[in-house]
C-alpha positions in Angstrom: 0.1 0.0 -0.1 3.2 2.4 0.7 4.4 2.5 -3.0 1.3 3.0 -4.7 1.9 6.8 -3.7 4.1 6.4 -6.8 1.6 5.4 -9.2 1.2 7.8 -12.0 4.0 9.7 -10.2 1.2 10.6 -7.5 -1.4 12.2 -9.8 -4.4 10.8 -8.2 -7.3 11.9 -6.3 -7.2 9.1 -4.5 -3.5 8.2 -3.8 -2.7 7.0 -0.1 -0.5 10.2 0.7 -0.5 9.9 4.0 0.4 6.7 6.4 -0.7 6.9 9.8 1.7 4.0 11.9 1.5 2.7 15.9 4.2 4.6 17.9 4.8 1.4 18.9 5.8 0.2 15.4 6.8 3.0 14.2 10.2 2.7 13.7 9.9 -0.9 11.9 7.5 0.7 9.7 9.7 3.7 8.9 12.6 0.8 8.3 10.5 -1.5 5.9 9.4 1.4 3.6 12.6 3.2 3.2 13.8 -0.3 1.4 11.2 0.0 -0.8 11.3 3.7 -2.2 15.1 3.3 -2.2 14.6 0.7 -5.0 11.4 2.0 -6.8 11.9 1.9 -10.6 10.7 5.2 -11.9 11.7 7.1 -15.3 10.1 6.6 -18.8 6.3 5.8 -18.4 6.9 3.6 -22.0 9.4 1.1 -19.7 6.7 -1.5 -18.6 9.4 -1.7 -15.8 9.4 1.3 -14.1 6.3 1.9 -11.8 6.4 5.8 -11.6 6.6 8.4 -14.4 7.1 12.3 -14.1 4.7 15.1 -12.6 2.4 16.5 -15.7 4.5 20.2 -16.1 7.6 22.0 -14.6 5.1 24.1 -12.3 3.5 20.5 -10.4 7.0 19.6 -10.1 8.0 22.7 -8.7 5.1 22.7 -6.2 5.9 19.3 -4.9 9.4 20.3 -4.2 8.2 23.3 -2.5 5.6 21.1 -0.1 8.1 18.9 0.6 10.7 21.5 1.9 8.0 23.1 3.8 7.6 19.9 5.7 11.7 19.8 5.9 11.3 23.7 7.6 8.2 22.7 10.2 10.6 19.6 11.8 9.7 16.4 9.3 12.4 14.0 8.5 13.5 13.2 4.3 14.0 9.9 4.8 14.3 8.7 1.0 14.2 10.8 -2.2 13.0 14.7 -1.4 14.3 15.9 -4.6 14.8 16.0 -8.3 17.0 13.1 -9.6 20.7 13.6 -11.2 20.5 11.1 -13.8 17.1 11.9 -15.9 17.3 15.1 -17.4 14.4 15.0 -19.2 11.1 15.1 -17.9 9.7 16.5 -15.0 10.3 14.2 -12.7 10.7 14.4 -8.6 12.6 11.5 -6.4 10.2 8.9 -4.5 9.9 10.5 -1.5 9.3 9.2 2.3 8.8 11.6 4.6 9.1 10.6 8.5 8.7 12.5 12.0 5.7 13.8 10.6 2.6 16.3 12.6 -0.5 16.3 11.3 -0.6 20.2 11.6 1.9 20.2 8.6 1.5 22.1 5.5 2.8 18.5 4.3 0.0 16.4 5.9 -2.6 18.8 5.1 -2.4 19.4 1.6 -3.3 17.3 -1.0 0.6 16.7 -2.4 0.0 15.3 -6.5 2.9 14.2 -5.9 5.3 11.0 -5.1 5.4 11.5 -1.8 4.5 9.3 1.4 4.4 11.1 4.5 4.2 9.0 7.9 2.5 10.4 10.7 2.5 8.3 14.2 -0.7 7.5 16.2 -1.5 5.7 20.3 -4.5 3.5 19.5 -7.2 3.7 17.5 -9.1 6.5 18.3 -6.3 8.6 17.7 -5.7 7.3 14.6 -9.4 8.5 13.5 -8.7 11.8 15.1 -6.0 12.3 12.9 -7.3 10.9 9.6 -10.5 13.2 10.1 -8.5 16.2 10.7 -8.0 17.4 6.9 -9.7 19.3 4.4 -9.5 16.5 2.1 -11.9 13.0 1.8 -11.9 11.6 -1.4 -10.6 7.4 0.0 -8.6 5.9 2.7 -7.5 2.4 3.6 -7.2 0.9 6.7 -5.0 -2.0 7.5 -5.1 -4.8 10.4 -4.6 -7.9 11.5 -8.1 -7.7 12.8 -10.7 -7.2 10.0 -13.8 -6.7 12.8 -11.1 -4.1 13.8 -10.4 -2.8 10.1 -14.2 -2.5 9.9 -15.2 -0.6 12.7 -12.3 2.1 11.8 -13.2 2.3 8.4 -16.6 3.0 9.1 -15.3 6.6 11.5 -13.4 7.8 8.8 -14.7 10.7 7.0 -14.0 9.8 3.4 -16.0 8.9 0.4 -15.3 5.5 0.2 -12.5 2.7 2.5 -10.9 0.0 1.7 -10.5 -2.5 4.5 -6.8 -4.8 4.1 -6.4 -4.0 0.2 -9.5 -4.7 -0.6 -13.2 -5.0 0.1 -14.8 -1.1 0.6 -16.9 0.5 2.7 -19.2 3.1 2.8 -17.7 5.5 5.8 -18.8 9.2 6.9 -18.7 11.5 4.3 -19.3 15.4 4.4 -17.0 15.7 1.8 -16.4 19.2 2.9 -13.5 19.7 0.5 -14.9 18.5 -2.6 -18.0 20.4 -1.8 -16.4 23.3 -2.0 -14.3 22.7 -4.9 -17.2 21.5 -7.1 -19.3 24.9 -6.2 -16.9 26.7 -7.2 -16.3 25.3 -10.3 -20.4 25.4 -11.0 -20.7 29.6 -10.4 -17.6 30.0 -12.9 -19.3 27.8 -15.4 -22.8 27.4 -14.6 -24.2 24.0 -13.6 -27.0 21.9 -12.6 -26.9 20.8 -8.4 -26.9 16.8 -7.5 -27.3 15.1 -4.0 -25.2 12.5 -2.7 -26.5 10.2 0.4 -24.3 8.5 3.0 -25.7 5.3 3.9 -24.3 5.2 7.4 -26.2 8.0 8.8 -28.4 8.6 6.0 -27.5 12.5 6.0 -27.5 13.8 2.9 -24.6 16.2 1.6 -25.5 18.5 -1.7 -22.7 19.0 -4.1 -22.3 20.8 -7.3 -21.6 18.8 -10.8 -20.8 21.9 -13.0 -22.3 21.7 -16.6 -20.1 20.7 -19.6 -20.9 23.5 -22.5 -20.0 21.8 -25.9 -19.9 23.8 -29.4 -20.4 22.4 -32.8 -17.3 23.5 -34.9 -17.8 23.8 -38.9 -15.5 23.1 -41.1 -13.9 25.7 -43.6 -14.0 23.3 -46.3 -17.4 23.5 -47.9 -18.6 20.3 -49.9 -19.2 21.6 -53.4 -22.6 22.9 -54.5 -24.7 20.3 -56.8 -25.7 22.4 -60.3 -28.9 21.5 -61.6 -29.0 20.5 -65.3 -32.6 21.3 -67.2 
């Protein structure tokens, strides 16, 4: 689950960019992930052996690097990566990056990075993990892993996200206010004109209104006109 953040260069709306580890096994977890990030295959996306490709633009690469730098400035520790790869002189690449000692109040934990960066936050117990998971503005998806499926399901249902995968498999509905998504879609609709739709929460039956923008299309006429047909007597 840790390395999936590198797929597509981390440029996916449901990438799991924060990992919460129990404090009692925190160092063990960091060591296990460190090896994976160091051996991550990345580069030319047309090569099937590479799991990670480049960022979409130079601006996006710089944004990812700026967020990494902000984490370091706030006290986080870069375990692997954190910069531009020296061996790739073409393409907007960011190294597969693992960052530890992250506090959930840091920018790097609160903003959607949209890059190949995993930040790791320690927690004390299940209640603390749920609190940390819910203390941010985005929550399209989350994942819960445990040796006990019953425990994983119990935690997943308390997390405010669109869906929650359990042990990398089945998906359950969790509590979903979708504050961030609601605001984003409303702003899009205000700019383009739109319609409203309502999504229901299956757990507590609350209904959360979100705005879906209308996509307007126009017909493009060809400049080449077909030859006219002459009428003959």
